[in-house]
C-alpha positions in Angstrom: 0.0 0.0 0.0 1.2 3.5 -0.8 1.2 6.3 1.7 -0.1 9.8 0.8 2.3 12.6 0.4 1.8 15.7 2.5 -1.6 16.1 4.1 -5.3 16.6 3.4 -7.5 19.0 5.3 -11.1 17.8 5.3 -13.8 20.3 6.4 -17.5 19.5 7.2 -18.4 21.1 3.9 -16.3 18.5 2.1 -18.4 15.6 3.4 -21.1 14.0 1.2 -23.7 12.2 3.2 -25.4 9.2 1.7 -27.5 6.2 2.9 -25.7 2.9 3.2 -26.6 0.3 0.6 -28.3 -2.4 2.8 -29.5 -0.7 5.9 -30.1 2.9 4.7 -28.0 4.5 7.6 -26.7 8.0 6.7 -22.9 8.0 6.5 -20.1 10.3 5.3 -16.7 9.0 4.3 -13.9 11.3 5.5 -11.0 9.8 3.5 -12.5 8.7 0.1 -11.3 11.8 -1.6 -7.8 11.6 -0.2 -6.7 8.5 -2.0 -5.5 6.9 1.3 -4.9 3.2 0.9 -3.9 2.7 4.6 -6.8 4.2 6.6 -10.5 4.7 6.3 -12.8 6.9 8.5 -16.5 7.3 8.2 -19.2 9.0 10.2 -22.4 7.0 10.8 -25.6 8.8 12.0 -27.9 6.1 13.4 -31.5 7.2 13.6 -33.6 6.0 16.6 -34.6 2.3 16.4 -32.1 1.5 13.6 -29.2 -0.8 12.9 -26.2 -1.1 10.6 -25.3 -4.4 8.9 -24.2 -7.4 10.9 -20.7 -8.1 9.4 -17.1 -9.0 9.9 -13.8 -8.4 8.2 -11.1 -10.8 7.0 -7.9 -9.1 8.4 -9.0 -5.5 9.3 -9.4 -4.2 12.8 -12.0 -1.4 13.3 -12.3 1.2 15.9 -15.8 2.4 16.9 -16.0 5.8 18.6 -19.2 7.5 19.9 -19.3 11.2 19.2 -22.9 11.9 20.2 -25.4 9.9 22.2 -25.0 6.5 23.8 -23.8 3.8 21.4 -24.8 0.2 21.3 -22.9 -2.5 19.5 -23.0 -6.3 19.5 -19.7 -8.0 19.1 -19.9 -11.8 18.8 -22.4 -12.9 21.5 -21.8 -9.7 23.6 -23.9 -6.5 23.6 -21.9 -3.4 24.7 -23.1 0.0 25.7 -20.6 2.7 24.8 -20.8 6.2 26.4 -20.3 9.4 24.5 -16.5 9.7 23.8 -16.0 6.0 24.5 -14.8 3.5 21.9 -14.5 -0.2 21.1 -11.7 -1.8 19.1 -13.0 -4.9 17.2 -10.6 -7.5 15.7 -11.1 -9.2 12.3 -13.3 -12.3 12.2 -15.6 -11.0 14.9 -19.2 -10.4 13.9 -20.2 -6.8 14.8 -23.3 -4.6 14.4 -23.8 -1.0 15.6 -27.4 -0.4 16.4 -29.6 2.2 18.2 -32.4 1.1 20.4 -33.0 4.5 21.9 -35.2 7.4 20.8 -32.2 9.7 20.2 -29.9 9.8 17.2 -26.4 8.4 17.8 -23.3 9.6 15.8 -20.4 7.1 15.5 -16.9 7.6 13.9 -15.7 4.2 12.6 -12.0 4.0 11.6 -10.3 1.0 9.9 -8.0 0.0 7.1 -9.4 -0.4 3.6 -10.1 -3.9 2.6 -7.0 -4.3 0.5 -6.6 -7.6 2.3 -8.2 -10.1 0.0 -6.5 -12.7 -2.2 -7.4 -12.4 -5.9 -9.7 -15.4 -5.7 -11.6 -13.8 -2.7 -12.5 -10.5 -4.4 -16.3 -10.3 -4.7 -17.0 -13.1 -2.2 -19.4 -11.2 0.1 -19.8 -14.2 2.4 -16.4 -13.3 3.8 -18.0 -10.1 5.2 -21.6 -11.4 5.6 -21.5 -15.1 6.8 -25.0 -14.7 8.2 -28.0 -12.5 7.1 -26.5 -9.0 7.3 -29.9 -7.2 7.7 -31.0 -9.2 10.8 -31.6 -6.9 13.8 -30.3 -7.5 17.3 -32.8 -8.8 19.9 -33.0 -5.3 21.4 -34.8 -4.2 18.2 -37.3 -7.1 18.1 -40.5 -5.9 16.4 -38.8 -2.9 14.7 -39.1 -2.6 10.9 -35.7 -1.6 9.6 -34.4 -0.8 7.1 -37.1 1.6 5.8 -38.6 0.4 2.5 
């Protein structure tokens, strides 16, 4: 992987918010325009009674940091409550899902390395990231209809 040269200043006006593909969670990628191959950072704004995908990574660690609200994340069989300005480091191969079972929005910063970790024969194999149904909700959101149709 190549490192960037110099630096990139990213302002809030530079961010482009979009809904995620599967779960429709608003997110903004901080580093997509920088060309960084070594680091990724994305804001995720979880609406009340919502969840992101249940997924894992092959080799990448991810750091989950709560900027606003009280965060909830399931990692493997554990459900964690993360206070504002608290964080969780999750290793590869661990299933994880950020969710919001409160009535207030929660803002997460999620930092990791781009998935330049796959072998040529693994590219496009989504089962490496989604070994189980990725849109299933945690038990805490039982009865909630998410993502929106």
